[in-house]
C-alpha positions, 0 to 999 in steps of 0.5 A, a space after each residue: 363782175 360775177 364772171 370775174 369772181 368766178 374766174 378768180 375763184 377758178 384760178 385760186 382752186 387751180 392754184 391749190 390743186 397745182 400746189 398740192 400736185 407738186 407737194 405730193 410729187 415732191 413727197 412721193 418723189 423723195 420717197 421713191 428716190 429713197 427707196 431706189 437708193 435703199 434698193 441699190 444699197 441692198 443689192 450691193 450688200 447682197 453682191 458682197 455677201 455672194 462674193 464672200 460666200 464664193 471666196 470662202 468656198 474656194 480651196 486654198 490656192 484657188 483664189 486669184 491673186 492670193 497665196 494659199 494659207 501658209 499654215 496649210 502649205 508650210 509642210 509642203 515647203 518644208 518637205 521640199 526643203 529637206 529633200 533639197 538639203 539631202 540631195 545637196 549633201 547638206 551644202 544647200 542650207 534649209 533656209 535657202 531651200 525654204 526661200 527658194 520653194 516659196 519664191 519659185 511658186 510665186 513665179 510658177 517655176 519648178 523650184 527644182 529647176 532653179 535648184 539644179 541651175 544653182 548646182 550646175 553653176 557652182 559645180 555641186 558646191 552651192 557656194 554663195 561666195 563663189 567667183 567664177 573663172 575670168 572671161 573676156 567679160 570678167 568674172 561671175 559671182 555668187 551662187 547664181 553666177 551673175 556677171 557685173 554687166 548683167 546683174 544691175 539691169 536684172 536687179 532693176 527689173 526685180 525692183 532691187 538695189 544693186 551692189 556687187 557685194 549683194 551677189 554673194 548674198 544667197 537670197 539675193 542671188 536666188 531672187 535674181 536667178 528667178 527673175 532672170 529665168 522668168 524673164 527669159 522664159 516669157 521672152 522665148 516660151 521655151 525652156 531650152 532657149 531660156 536656160 541656154 540664154 541664161 548660160 550663154 547670154 541672149 546673143 550667145 543663144 542666137 549664135 548657138 542656134 545658128 551653129 547647131 540649129 537648135 537650143 538644147 545645149 548640154 546645160 539646158 538638157 542636164 538641168 531639165 533632166 535632173 529637175 525632172 528626176 525629182 518629180 517622183 518626190 514631188 508627186 509622192 503623197 
């Protein structure tokens, strides 16, 4: 009987010890988890602060996915626009030039390349209502001289609606020219090919290369040469 009581006493003591152990484990375990959660939160906040610090230290235009501060860059756009207006004898309106300069930057395309393309396409007039001569494929319309068999799929690629009358809108026309030329340059990785394809069509480019052994048509050469002639202005302080 005495041994039975001793065993019972021992079991009770062990029960208290086990209970105390689990209680302490639970308390300190919760505290550990809480401390780990707080440490993780502090680490995340520190990383965010470091990221913001890096962001603020970057110069305008160096932040991936972000445009440079408009206040700091607008003067540059205006200078380019004024230059284009002057070079066009006032035919290329300043609002068009500002739009072109800003949008060309988004596509990393030299705005003077598009400016010269529009000049050649319109015969120096920059007439947004121009209707080109009749061909076996029909007429070309607007300042960028798009045909109705090409413009709809380029508009779709640009995420824009399509109506024939929109081709007379100078901003719409310029946007399509940027998207199409960007597409062609990405396709061919060559400005001679991209510009010749713009002028003759992609099949026309292949035919031209087959006949001449190269893609540097008069169209591509003239536009690039004239665009390069403006680089002295672009490089001026």
